LOBA-631655 format. One record per residue (C-alpha): residue number from 1; residue in three letters; y, z, x. Coordinates in nm, 4 decimals, decimal comma, always signed. Last residue first. Layout:
N
i NUM&aa ALA&Y Y&Z Z&X X
...
This chain:
143
i 143&aa LYS&Y +1,0957&Z -0,4994&X -3,6070
i 142&aa GLN&Y +1,2557&Z -0,1522&X -3,5647
i 141&aa VAL&Y +1,2224&Z +0,0148&X -3,2153
i 140&aa GLY&Y +1,0710&Z +0,3604&X -3,2250
i 139&aa PHE&Y +1,0559&Z +0,3612&X -2,8312
i 138&aa LYS&Y +0,6815&Z +0,4122&X -2,7831
i 137&aa GLY&Y +0,5510&Z +0,2947&X -3,1145
i 136&aa ILE&Y +0,7756&Z -0,0239&X -3,1088
i 135&aa LEU&Y +0,6856&Z -0,0832&X -2,7525
i 134&aa THR&Y +0,3102&Z -0,0581&X -2,8210
i 133&aa GLU&Y +0,3421&Z -0,2931&X -3,1149
i 132&aa MET&Y +0,5456&Z -0,5440&X -2,9114
i 131&aa ASP&Y +0,2680&Z -0,5646&X -2,6246
i 130&aa LEU&Y +0,2926&Z -0,3891&X -2,3024
i 129&aa LYS&Y +0,1578&Z -0,5186&X -1,9750
i 128&aa GLN&Y +0,1732&Z -0,2680&X -1,6787
i 127&aa ASP&Y +0,1803&Z -0,4692&X -1,3458
i 126&aa ALA&Y +0,5061&Z -0,3073&X -1,2577
i 125&aa SER&Y +0,3274&Z +0,0289&X -1,2456
i 124&aa VAL&Y +0,2038&Z -0,0262&X -0,8881
i 123&aa ASP&Y +0,5451&Z -0,0673&X -0,7425
i 122&aa GLU&Y +0,4988&Z -0,1180&X -0,3722
i 121&aa LYS&Y +0,7493&Z +0,0559&X -0,1649
i 120&aa ILE&Y +1,0869&Z +0,0427&X -0,0436
i 119&aa ARG&Y +1,2685&Z +0,3622&X +0,0548
i 118&aa TYR&Y +1,6290&Z +0,3922&X +0,1496
i 117&aa PHE&Y +1,8620&Z +0,6523&X +0,2650
i 116&aa LEU&Y +2,2253&Z +0,5309&X +0,2964
i 115&aa LEU&Y +2,4910&Z +0,7055&X +0,4977
i 114&aa ASP&Y +2,8717&Z +0,6670&X +0,4717
i 113&aa GLU&Y +3,0906&Z +0,7256&X +0,7780
i 112&aa GLU&Y +3,3642&Z +0,9583&X +0,9093
i 111&aa SER&Y +3,1264&Z +1,2456&X +0,8709
i 110&aa GLY&Y +3,1513&Z +1,6288&X +0,8446
i 109&aa VAL&Y +3,0726&Z +1,6289&X +0,4801
i 108&aa LEU&Y +2,8615&Z +1,3926&X +0,2827
i 107&aa ALA&Y +2,8825&Z +1,4072&X -0,1043
i 106&aa ARG&Y +2,5855&Z +1,2721&X -0,2898
i 105&aa LYS&Y +2,4876&Z +0,9482&X -0,4758
i 104&aa TYR&Y +2,1777&Z +0,8506&X -0,6563
i 103&aa THR&Y +1,9498&Z +0,5570&X -0,7037
i 102&aa LYS&Y +1,5928&Z +0,4836&X -0,8456
i 101&aa ILE&Y +1,5439&Z +0,1159&X -0,8612
i 100&aa SER&Y +1,2496&Z -0,0571&X -1,0376
i 99&aa TYR&Y +1,0921&Z -0,4119&X -1,0537
i 98&aa VAL&Y +1,2207&Z -0,5587&X -0,7222
i 97&aa ARG&Y +1,0424&Z -0,8923&X -0,6558
i 96&aa ASN&Y +1,3528&Z -1,0871&X -0,7924
i 95&aa ASP&Y +1,5235&Z -0,9572&X -0,4603
i 94&aa ASN&Y +1,3268&Z -1,2126&X -0,2681
i 93&aa PHE&Y +1,1679&Z -1,0460&X +0,0420
i 92&aa GLY&Y +1,2204&Z -1,0936&X +0,4192
i 91&aa TYR&Y +1,2711&Z -0,7122&X +0,5342
i 90&aa TYR&Y +1,6268&Z -0,7701&X +0,6787
i 89&aa GLN&Y +1,7368&Z -1,0201&X +0,4085
i 88&aa SER&Y +1,5948&Z -0,8167&X +0,1258
i 87&aa LEU&Y +1,7484&Z -0,4900&X +0,2571
i 86&aa THR&Y +2,0928&Z -0,6485&X +0,3080
i 85&aa ASP&Y +2,0850&Z -0,8308&X -0,0345
i 84&aa ILE&Y +1,9572&Z -0,4914&X -0,2098
i 83&aa ILE&Y +2,2576&Z -0,2975&X -0,0345
i 82&aa PHE&Y +2,5223&Z -0,5527&X -0,1223
i 81&aa LYS&Y +2,4003&Z -0,5813&X -0,4711
i 80&aa LEU&Y +2,3816&Z -0,2000&X -0,5185
i 79&aa CYS&Y +2,7368&Z -0,1189&X -0,4010
i 78&aa ASN&Y +2,9072&Z -0,2015&X -0,7441
i 77&aa ASP&Y +2,6408&Z -0,0242&X -0,9509
i 76&aa LEU&Y +2,6930&Z +0,2998&X -0,7490
i 75&aa ASP&Y +3,0603&Z +0,3121&X -0,8519
i 74&aa LYS&Y +3,2819&Z +0,4850&X -0,5840
i 73&aa ARG&Y +3,5961&Z +0,6703&X -0,6808
i 72&aa GLY&Y +3,4135&Z +0,9973&X -0,8251
i 71&aa LEU&Y +3,2300&Z +1,0664&X -0,5006
i 70&aa SER&Y +3,5548&Z +1,0823&X -0,2939
i 69&aa THR&Y +3,4744&Z +0,9542&X +0,0471
i 68&aa HIS&Y +3,2134&Z +1,0783&X +0,2933
i 67&aa LEU&Y +2,9434&Z +0,9257&X +0,0778
i 66&aa TYR&Y +2,5690&Z +0,9894&X +0,0918
i 65&aa PHE&Y +2,4111&Z +0,7009&X -0,1182
i 64&aa GLY&Y +2,0292&Z +0,7570&X -0,1752
i 63&aa LEU&Y +1,8573&Z +0,4372&X -0,2667
i 62&aa GLU&Y +1,4919&Z +0,4253&X -0,3898
i 61&aa LEU&Y +1,3561&Z +0,0788&X -0,4245
i 60&aa SER&Y +1,0278&Z -0,0176&X -0,6206
i 59&aa LEU&Y +0,8665&Z -0,3655&X -0,5148
i 58&aa LYS&Y +0,6100&Z -0,5989&X -0,6608
i 57&aa VAL&Y +0,4228&Z -0,7413&X -0,3727
i 56&aa LYS&Y +0,3825&Z -1,1215&X -0,3822
i 55&aa ASP&Y +0,3978&Z -1,1682&X -0,0084
i 54&aa PRO&Y +0,3912&Z -0,8621&X +0,2328
i 53&aa VAL&Y +0,7202&Z -0,6852&X +0,3080
i 52&aa THR&Y +0,8212&Z -0,7024&X +0,6717
i 51&aa ALA&Y +0,8047&Z -0,3794&X +0,8822
i 50&aa GLY&Y +0,8309&Z -0,5464&X +1,2330
i 49&aa VAL&Y +1,0441&Z -0,2798&X +1,3817
i 48&aa ASP&Y +1,1529&Z -0,0248&X +1,1217
i 47&aa VAL&Y +1,3509&Z +0,2533&X +1,2844
i 46&aa LYS&Y +1,5536&Z +0,0906&X +1,5743
i 45&aa SER&Y +1,5808&Z -0,2399&X +1,3773
i 44&aa MET&Y +1,7431&Z -0,0636&X +1,0847
i 43&aa GLN&Y +2,0225&Z +0,0539&X +1,3066
i 42&aa SER&Y +2,1238&Z -0,2865&X +1,4265
i 41&aa PHE&Y +2,0694&Z -0,4307&X +1,0798
i 40&aa ALA&Y +2,3197&Z -0,1893&X +0,9322
i 39&aa HIS&Y +2,5769&Z -0,2849&X +1,1916
i 38&aa GLU&Y +2,4921&Z -0,6496&X +1,1012
i 37&aa ARG&Y +2,5559&Z -0,5754&X +0,7302
i 36&aa ILE&Y +2,8901&Z -0,4233&X +0,7903
i 35&aa ALA&Y +2,9940&Z -0,7070&X +1,0180
i 34&aa VAL&Y +2,8916&Z -0,9620&X +0,7292
i 33&aa CYS&Y +3,0784&Z -0,7520&X +0,4784
i 32&aa GLU&Y +3,3928&Z -0,7769&X +0,6942
i 31&aa PRO&Y +3,3306&Z -1,1648&X +0,7054
i 30&aa ASN&Y +3,3249&Z -1,1973&X +0,3308
i 29&aa MET&Y +2,9809&Z -1,3415&X +0,2286
i 28&aa CYS&Y +2,9836&Z -1,7015&X +0,1082
i 27&aa LYS&Y +3,0485&Z -1,8888&X -0,2112
i 26&aa ARG&Y +3,0857&Z -2,2530&X -0,1390
i 25&aa ARG&Y +3,3877&Z -2,4744&X -0,2168
i 24&aa HIS&Y +3,4968&Z -2,5011&X +0,1511
i 23&aa ALA&Y +3,4982&Z -2,1247&X +0,1668
i 22&aa LEU&Y +3,4942&Z -1,9044&X -0,1459
i 21&aa ILE&Y +3,4696&Z -1,5435&X -0,0950
i 20&aa TYR&Y +3,1857&Z -1,2820&X -0,1490
i 19&aa MET&Y +3,1501&Z -0,9029&X -0,1279
i 18&aa SER&Y +3,4886&Z -0,7874&X -0,2708
i 17&aa ASN&Y +3,3851&Z -0,7299&X -0,6315
i 16&aa VAL&Y +3,0191&Z -0,6506&X -0,5162
i 15&aa SER&Y +3,1666&Z -0,3432&X -0,3543
i 14&aa PRO&Y +3,1303&Z -0,2851&X +0,0098
i 13&aa PHE&Y +2,9667&Z +0,0462&X +0,1224
i 12&aa TYR&Y +3,1827&Z +0,2101&X +0,3691
i 11&aa LYS&Y +3,2086&Z +0,2847&X +0,7600
i 10&aa VAL&Y +2,8385&Z +0,2336&X +0,7732
i 9&aa LYS&Y +2,5361&Z +0,4505&X +0,8423
i 8&aa PHE&Y +2,1655&Z +0,3815&X +0,8188
i 7&aa VAL&Y +1,8499&Z +0,5418&X +0,7197
i 6&aa GLY&Y +1,4877&Z +0,4432&X +0,6773
i 5&aa GLN&Y +1,1883&Z +0,4111&X +0,4593
i 4&aa VAL&Y +0,8702&Z +0,2046&X +0,4414
i 3&aa ASP&Y +0,5955&Z +0,1963&X +0,1892
i 2&aa TYR&Y +0,3481&Z -0,0977&X +0,1356
i 1&aa MET&Y -0,0068&Z -0,0013&X -0,0077
């Protein structure tokens, strides 16, 4: 079963709102975000050498954001795309293979950088198949 985890620090987690720019009519990553991603890669390579994700494995992500900035001013959902893209590029998987994400944020004191704890593992529950009747009974959905 696939299961890898690690930690990296960055000055800040870019928001999806500022992650991409248009250059020559093509959407590409903002150069500042590229630098942040490369900084993350340099730390990840020290921890997870050769830990590529096997083909066709359905994945679950756990992402812990430890922020040195004000917690109330940083939306987790805006940071997720950058982190998922960074992890998928480094580990060589398509992000459409992510079936579940557990995420949280905490305050980080005594640091000038934000920190991310991540865990990527096989999502064994993703193979569950439910029919409409089961879902109706489970969630009380009306037909």
